[in-house]
LOVEX-684548 format. One record per atom (N, C-alpha, C): residue number from 1; residue in one letter; atom name; x, y, z. Coordinates in steps of 0.02 Angstrom, whole numbers. Layout:
REM LOVEX-684548
NODE   lumdo   sedren   vexnu        x        y        z
NODE     NUM        A      CA        X        Y        Z
...
This chain:
REM LOVEX-684548
NODE   lumdo   sedren   vexnu        x        y        z
NODE       1        X       N      242     1820     5002
NODE       1        X      CA      179     1828     4968
NODE       1        X       C      187     1876     4910
NODE       2        X       N      158     1859     4855
NODE       2        X      CA      161     1902     4796
NODE       2        X       C      112     1960     4804
NODE       3        X       N      138     2021     4797
NODE       3        X      CA       96     2080     4805
NODE       3        X       C       68     2104     4738
NODE       4        X       N       52     2168     4737
NODE       4        X      CA       21     2200     4679
NODE       4        X       C       71     2209     4622
NODE       5        X       N       45     2212     4562
NODE       5        X      CA       84     2231     4504
NODE       5        X       C      105     2303     4514
NODE       6        X       N      171     2317     4515
NODE       6        X      CA      194     2385     4528
NODE       6        X       C      229     2417     4469
NODE       7        X       N      244     2377     4417
NODE       7        X      CA      284     2403     4363
NODE       7        X       C      268     2369     4297
NODE       8        X       N      255     2408     4246
NODE       8        X      CA      246     2383     4178
NODE       8        X       C      287     2426     4131
NODE       9        X       N      322     2394     4085
NODE       9        X      CA      365     2432     4040
NODE       9        X       C      370     2397     3972
NODE      10        X       N      384     2437     3921
NODE      10        X      CA      398     2412     3854
NODE      10        X       C      463     2444     3831
NODE      11        X       N      500     2407     3792
NODE      11        X      CA      563     2434     3767
NODE      11        X       C      596     2387     3719
NODE      12        X       N      663     2389     3720
NODE      12        X      CA      700     2352     3669
NODE      12        X       C      769     2333     3695
NODE      13        X       N      795     2278     3668
NODE      13        X      CA      865     2262     3677
NODE      13        X       C      902     2310     3630
NODE      14        X       N      944     2353     3658
NODE      14        X      CA      978     2404     3617
NODE      14        X       C     1051     2389     3603
NODE      15        X       N     1076     2336     3635
NODE      15        X      CA     1146     2317     3622
NODE      15        X       C     1157     2245     3643
NODE      16        X       N     1204     2213     3609
NODE      16        X      CA     1220     2144     3625
NODE      16        X       C     1294     2133     3611
NODE      17        X       N     1326     2095     3657
NODE      17        X      CA     1397     2082     3650
NODE      17        X       C     1411     2010     3673
NODE      18        X       N     1451     1975     3635
NODE      18        X      CA     1471     1907     3654
NODE      18        X       C     1532     1913     3700
NODE      19        X       N     1526     1886     3761
NODE      19        X      CA     1580     1889     3809
NODE      19        X       C     1624     1827     3808
NODE      20        X       N     1593     1770     3792
NODE      20        X      CA     1630     1707     3788
NODE      20        X       C     1590     1657     3747
NODE      21        X       N     1626     1610     3715
NODE      21        X      CA     1594     1556     3679
NODE      21        X       C     1611     1488     3710
NODE      22        X       N     1665     1485     3748
NODE      22        X      CA     1685     1423     3780
NODE      22        X       C     1714     1438     3849
NODE      23        X       N     1706     1398     3898
NODE      23        X      CA     1671     1334     3897
NODE      23        X       C     1595     1342     3896
NODE      24        X       N     1570     1402     3915
NODE      24        X      CA     1498     1416     3911
NODE      24        X       C     1488     1481     3874
NODE      25        X       N     1436     1484     3834
NODE      25        X      CA     1419     1546     3800
NODE      25        X       C     1395     1598     3850
NODE      26        X       N     1423     1659     3845
NODE      26        X      CA     1402     1715     3887
NODE      26        X       C     1387     1773     3842
NODE      27        X       N     1326     1802     3850
NODE      27        X      CA     1304     1857     3809
NODE      27        X       C     1282     1914     3854
NODE      28        X       N     1304     1975     3836
NODE      28        X      CA     1284     2034     3873
NODE      28        X       C     1230     2070     3832
NODE      29        X       N     1174     2086     3863
NODE      29        X      CA     1119     2122     3830
NODE      29        X       C     1107     2187     3868
NODE      30        X       N     1101     2241     3831
NODE      30        X      CA     1083     2306     3861
NODE      30        X       C     1011     2321     3840
NODE      31        X       N      972     2343     3889
NODE      31        X      CA      901     2357     3877
NODE      31        X       C      885     2430     3893
NODE      32        X       N      833     2455     3859
NODE      32        X      CA      807     2521     3872
NODE      32        X       C      731     2516     3870
NODE      33        X       N      699     2533     3927
NODE      33        X      CA      627     2525     3933
NODE      33        X       C      595     2591     3954
NODE      34        X       N      534     2603     3931
NODE      34        X      CA      491     2656     3956
NODE      34        X       C      436     2622     3994
NODE      35        X       N      422     2648     4055
NODE      35        X      CA      372     2614     4094
NODE      35        X       C      335     2659     4143
NODE      36        X       N      291     2626     4180
NODE      36        X      CA      251     2659     4231
NODE      36        X       C      255     2618     4295
NODE      37        X       N      270     2652     4350
NODE      37        X      CA      271     2619     4416
NODE      37        X       C      211     2644     4456
NODE      38        X       N      180     2598     4490
NODE      38        X      CA      120     2612     4531
NODE      38        X       C       65     2646     4491
NODE      39        X       N       67     2638     4425
NODE      39        X      CA       15     2666     4383
NODE      39        X       C       19     2741     4372
NODE      40        X       N       68     2775     4404
NODE      40        X      CA       69     2848     4399
NODE      40        X       C      138     2878     4386
NODE      41        X       N      192     2842     4400
NODE      41        X      CA      259     2870     4393
NODE      41        X       C      290     2846     4327
NODE      42        X       N      300     2892     4281
NODE      42        X      CA      331     2876     4217
NODE      42        X       C      406     2872     4226
NODE      43        X       N      436     2817     4203
NODE      43        X      CA      507     2806     4215
NODE      43        X       C      542     2783     4151
NODE      44        X       N      608     2788     4154
NODE      44        X      CA      653     2759     4103
NODE      44        X       C      696     2709     4140
NODE      45        X       N      702     2649     4113
NODE      45        X      CA      739     2594     4144
NODE      45        X       C      795     2574     4096
NODE      46        X       N      857     2580     4118
NODE      46        X      CA      915     2561     4078
NODE      46        X       C      954     2508     4116
NODE      47        X       N      970     2453     4083
NODE      47        X      CA     1006     2401     4118
NODE      47        X       C     1045     2356     4073
NODE      48        X       N     1088     2315     4104
NODE      48        X      CA     1129     2267     4068
NODE      48        X       C     1125     2200     4103
NODE      49        X       N     1116     2147     4064
NODE      49        X      CA     1113     2078     4089
NODE      49        X       C     1169     2037     4057
NODE      50        X       N     1201     1996     4096
NODE      50        X      CA     1247     1946     4070
NODE      50        X       C     1214     1879     4077
NODE      51        X       N     1206     1844     4021
NODE      51        X      CA     1171     1780     4019
NODE      51        X       C     1221     1725     4003
NODE      52        X       N     1221     1673     4045
NODE      52        X      CA     1266     1616     4037
NODE      52        X       C     1226     1554     4018
NODE      53        X       N     1245     1521     3965
NODE      53        X      CA     1208     1463     3940
NODE      53        X       C     1213     1405     3990
NODE      54        X       N     1155     1376     4005
NODE      54        X      CA     1151     1314     4043
NODE      54        X       C     1145     1256     3995
NODE      55        X       N     1105     1266     3943
NODE      55        X      CA     1101     1219     3886
NODE      55        X       C     1082     1259     3824
NODE      56        X       N     1058     1226     3772
NODE      56        X      CA     1044     1261     3709
NODE      56        X       C      988     1312     3714
NODE      57        X       N      942     1305     3761
NODE      57        X      CA      884     1350     3764
NODE      57        X       C      875     1385     3831
NODE      58        X       N      916     1371     3881
NODE      58        X      CA      908     1401     3948
NODE      58        X       C      972     1437     3968
NODE      59        X       N      962     1499     3993
NODE      59        X      CA     1017     1540     4016
NODE      59        X       C     1004     1564     4087
NODE      60        X       N     1056     1568     4127
NODE      60        X      CA     1053     1601     4193
NODE      60        X       C     1078     1672     4182
NODE      61        X       N     1041     1721     4206
NODE      61        X      CA     1058     1791     4193
NODE      61        X       C     1062     1831     4258
NODE      62        X       N     1111     1877     4258
NODE      62        X      CA     1118     1925     4312
NODE      62        X       C     1124     1994     4281
NODE      63        X       N     1092     2044     4313
NODE      63        X      CA     1095     2110     4284
NODE      63        X       C     1093     2165     4336
NODE      64        X       N     1102     2226     4310
NODE      64        X      CA     1098     2285     4353
NODE      64        X       C     1076     2343     4310
NODE      65        X       N     1047     2393     4343
NODE      65        X      CA     1023     2450     4305
NODE      65        X       C     1002     2508     4347
NODE      66        X       N      976     2558     4313
NODE      66        X      CA      955     2620     4344
NODE      66        X       C      886     2638     4317
NODE      67        X       N      843     2659     4363
NODE      67        X      CA      777     2686     4345
NODE      67        X       C      778     2760     4362
NODE      68        X       N      756     2801     4315
NODE      68        X      CA      749     2873     4329
NODE      68        X       C      678     2894     4311
NODE      69        X       N      654     2944     4347
NODE      69        X      CA      591     2974     4327
NODE      69        X       C      602     3010     4261
NODE      70        X       N      549     3018     4222
NODE      70        X      CA      556     3049     4156
NODE      70        X       C      586     3119     4159
NODE      71        X       N      573     3155     4215
NODE      71        X      CA      602     3222     4222
NODE      71        X       C      674     3220     4246
NODE      72        X       N      701     3159     4260
NODE      72        X      CA      770     3152     4280
NODE      72        X       C      787     3173     4351
NODE      73        X       N      737     3189     4391
NODE      73        X      CA      749     3215     4459
NODE      73        X       C      759     3161     4512
NODE      74        X       N      737     3099     4497
NODE      74        X      CA      743     3045     4545
NODE      74        X       C      773     2984     4512
NODE      75        X       N      805     2943     4554
NODE      75        X      CA      838     2884     4529
NODE      75        X       C      833     2827     4580
NODE      76        X       N      829     2767     4554
NODE      76        X      CA      833     2706     4594
NODE      76        X       C      879     2658     4556
NODE      77        X       N      913     2615     4592
NODE      77        X      CA      956     2565     4560
NODE      77        X       C      927     2496     4574
NODE      78        X       N      944     2449     4530
NODE      78        X      CA      920     2380     4540
NODE      78        X       C      974     2330     4519
NODE      79        X       N      969     2272     4550
NODE      79        X      CA     1006     2213     4528
NODE      79        X       C      955     2159     4519
NODE      80        X       N      969     2112     4475
NODE      80        X      CA      919     2059     4461
NODE      80        X       C      954     1995     4441
NODE      81        X       N      917     1941     4449
NODE      81        X      CA      941     1877     4424
NODE      81        X       C      881     1834     4407
NODE      82        X       N      892     1789     4360
NODE      82        X      CA      836     1747     4339
NODE      82        X       C      858     1696     4287
NODE      83        X       N      808     1662     4260
NODE      83        X      CA      817     1611     4210
NODE      83        X       C      782     1633     4146
NODE      84        X       N      817     1629     4090
NODE      84        X      CA      789     1644     4025
NODE      84        X       C      780     1579     3986
NODE      85        X       N      722     1572     3956
NODE      85        X      CA      709     1516     3911
NODE      85        X       C      704     1544     3840
NODE      86        X       N      748     1521     3796
NODE      86        X      CA      751     1545     3727
NODE      86        X       C      718     1494     3681
NODE      87        X       N      703     1518     3621
NODE      87        X      CA      674     1477     3568
NODE      87        X       C      608     1445     3588
NODE      88        X       N      568     1484     3624
NODE      88        X      CA      500     1461     3641
NODE      88        X       C      452     1498     3595
NODE      89        X       N      394     1473     3589
NODE      89        X      CA      341     1507     3552
NODE      89        X       C      279     1508     3595
NODE      90        X       N      253     1568     3607
NODE      90        X      CA      190     1573     3644
NODE      90        X       C      139     1608     3600
NODE      91        X       N       82     1625     3629
NODE      91        X      CA       28     1655     3590
NODE      91        X       C       46     1723     3562
NODE      92        X       N       98     1756     3589
NODE      92        X      CA      119     1822     3565
NODE      92        X       C      181     1817     3520
NODE      93        X       N      201     1757     3499
NODE      93        X      CA      260     1745     3459
NODE      93        X       C      324     1770     3492
NODE      94        X       N      326     1763     3558
NODE      94        X      CA      387     1782     3594
NODE      94        X       C      439     1727     3586
NODE      95        X       N      501     1748     3581
NODE      95        X      CA      556     1702     3572
NODE      95        X       C      591     1686     3638
NODE      96        X       N      584     1730     3688
NODE      96        X      CA      619     1721     3751
NODE      96        X       C      574     1741     3809
NODE      97        X       N      577     1702     3862
NODE      97        X      CA      540     1717     3923
NODE      97        X       C      590     1719     3980
NODE      98        X       N      592     1774     4015
NODE      98        X      CA      640     1786     4068
NODE      98        X       C      601     1797     4133
NODE      99        X       N      614     1755     4182
NODE      99        X      CA      579     1761     4247
NODE      99        X       C      631     1762     4302
NODE     100        X       N      619     1804     4353
NODE     100        X      CA      666     1807     4409
NODE     100        X       C      646     1857     4460
NODE     101        X       N      696     1882     4497
NODE     101        X      CA      684     1931     4549
NODE     101        X       C      731     1990     4542
NODE     102        X       N      708     2048     4566
NODE     102        X      CA      748     2109     4563
NODE     102        X       C      749     2140     4633
NODE     103        X       N      804     2174     4647
NODE     103        X      CA      816     2204     4712
NODE     103        X       C      828     2278     4701
NODE     104        X       N      789     2321     4734
NODE     104        X      CA      792     2393     4723
NODE     104        X       C      819     2430     4783
NODE     105        X       N      851     2487     4768
NODE     105        X      CA      874     2534     4820
NODE     105        X       C      869     2604     4792
NODE     106        X       N      847     2651     4834
NODE     106        X      CA      848     2721     4816
NODE     106        X       C      854     2763     4879
NODE     107        X       N      885     2822     4870
NODE     107        X      CA      888     2871     4924
NODE     107        X       C      834     2924     4914
NODE     108        X       N      792     2914     4863
NODE     108        X      CA      740     2963     4847
NODE     108        X       C      688     2968     4903
NODE     109        X       N      666     3028     4915
NODE     109        X      CA      610     3040     4961
NODE     109        X       C      547     3059     4924
NODE     110        X       N      549     3053     4858
NODE     110        X      CA      493     3075     4817
NODE     110        X       C      453     3017     4789
NODE     111        X       N      438     3021     4724
NODE     111        X      CA      395     2973     4690
NODE     111        X       C      422     2902     4690
NODE     112        X       N      489     2895     4691
NODE     112        X      CA      520     2828     4689
NODE     112        X       C      538     2801     4758
NODE     113        X       N      521     2836     4811
NODE     113        X      CA      539     2816     4879
NODE     113        X       C      514     2746     4896
NODE     114        X       N      458     2726     4868
NODE     114        X      CA      430     2659     4883
NODE     114        X       C      476     2603     4860
NODE     115        X       N      524     2618     4816
NODE     115        X      CA      569     2566     4790
NODE     115        X       C      626     2550     4838
NODE     116        X       N      635     2589     4891
NODE     116        X      CA      691     2578     4935
NODE     116        X       C      687     2511     4970
NODE     117        X       N      737     2469     4958
NODE     117        X      CA      743     2403     4990
NODE     117        X       C      684     2357     4978
NODE     118        X       N      657     2356     4917
NODE     118        X      CA      605     2307     4902
NODE     118        X       C      632     2254     4854
NODE     119        X       N      596     2199     4853
NODE     119        X      CA      611     2144     4807
NODE     119        X       C      550     2134     4763
NODE     120        X       N      562     2123     4699
NODE     120        X      CA      507     2109     4653
NODE     120        X       C      518     2042     4619
NODE     121        X       N      464     2015     4593
NODE     121        X      CA      466     1957     4550
NODE     121        X       C      444     1981     4481
NODE     122        X       N      481     1963     4429
NODE     122        X      CA      465     1990     4363
NODE     122        X       C      457     1935     4311
NODE     123        X       N      425     1957     4257
NODE     123        X      CA      418     1916     4197
NODE     123        X       C      429     1962     4138
NODE     124        X       N      479     1946     4096
NODE     124        X      CA      493     1984     4036
NODE     124        X       C      486     1939     3976
NODE     125        X       N      450     1964     3926
NODE     125        X      CA      441     1928     3863
NODE     125        X       C      478     1967     3809
NODE     126        X       N      516     1931     3768
NODE     126        X      CA      554     1962     3715
NODE     126        X       C      536     1929     3649
NODE     127        X       N      519     1970     3599
NODE     127        X      CA      502     1941     3534
NODE     127        X       C      564     1937     3490
NODE     128        X       N      555     1912     3430
NODE     128        X      CA      611     1901     3384
NODE     128        X       C      647     1965     3363
NODE     129        X       N      613     2023     3369
NODE     129        X      CA      643     2087     3350
NODE     129        X       C      678     2121     3409
NODE     130        X       N      677     2089     3468
NODE     130        X      CA      709     2118     3527
NODE     130        X       C      664     2164     3567
NODE     131        X       N      599     2165     3550
NODE     131        X      CA      551     2205     3588
NODE     131        X       C      536     2170     3654
NODE     132        X       N      533     2209     3708
NODE     132        X      CA      525     2182     3775
NODE     132        X       C      460     2207     3806
NODE     133        X       N      425     2162     3840
NODE     133        X      CA      368     2180     3883
NODE     133        X       C      385     2154     3952
NODE     134        X       N      391     2198     4000
NODE     134        X      CA      411     2180     4068
NODE     134        X       C      356     2197     4118
NODE     135        X       N      344     2151     4166
NODE     135        X      CA      297     2162     4221
NODE     135        X       C      330     2139     4286
NODE     136        X       N      319     2179     4340
NODE     136        X      CA      348     2161     4404
NODE     136        X       C      296     2169     4459
NODE     137        X       N      299     2121     4506
NODE     137        X      CA      256     2120     4564
NODE     137        X       C      298     2125     4627
NODE     138        X       N      276     2163     4676
NODE     138        X      CA      313     2167     4738
NODE     138        X       C      309     2101     4775
NODE     139        X       N      365     2080     4803
NODE     139        X      CA      367     2019     4844
NODE     139        X       C      365     2042     4916
NODE     140        X       N      310     2026     4949
NODE     140        X      CA      300     2050     5018
NODE     140        X       C      318     1996     5069
């Protein structure tokens, strides 16, 4: 069952690297996001995704990253996978839509403790300038 919206963030693709062009295109993207979890915890989310072309507009992506509280005192890690659709146009002029699931772990006993061993479902929109809007819902 899809739970509550637990995470909203905005940020940018801050790095990109071509890993392969044949037999399938593989692109590595590094992201940096500022966000809020549970409406009260300000976080920084840093991650890297490797996207493999399925066809001209669809990529399968796997990633990993780290979330820290803004004060740097707490940390959680995540892995994620999903499908990216490129060269789309929606009402916000987004060029890419990325949907999938993320898996969290933390040893924190503080503000990020709720992230320990949870799964989320996410939707990330990316515009032509590499700006990202990410939303995640807990999967219960």
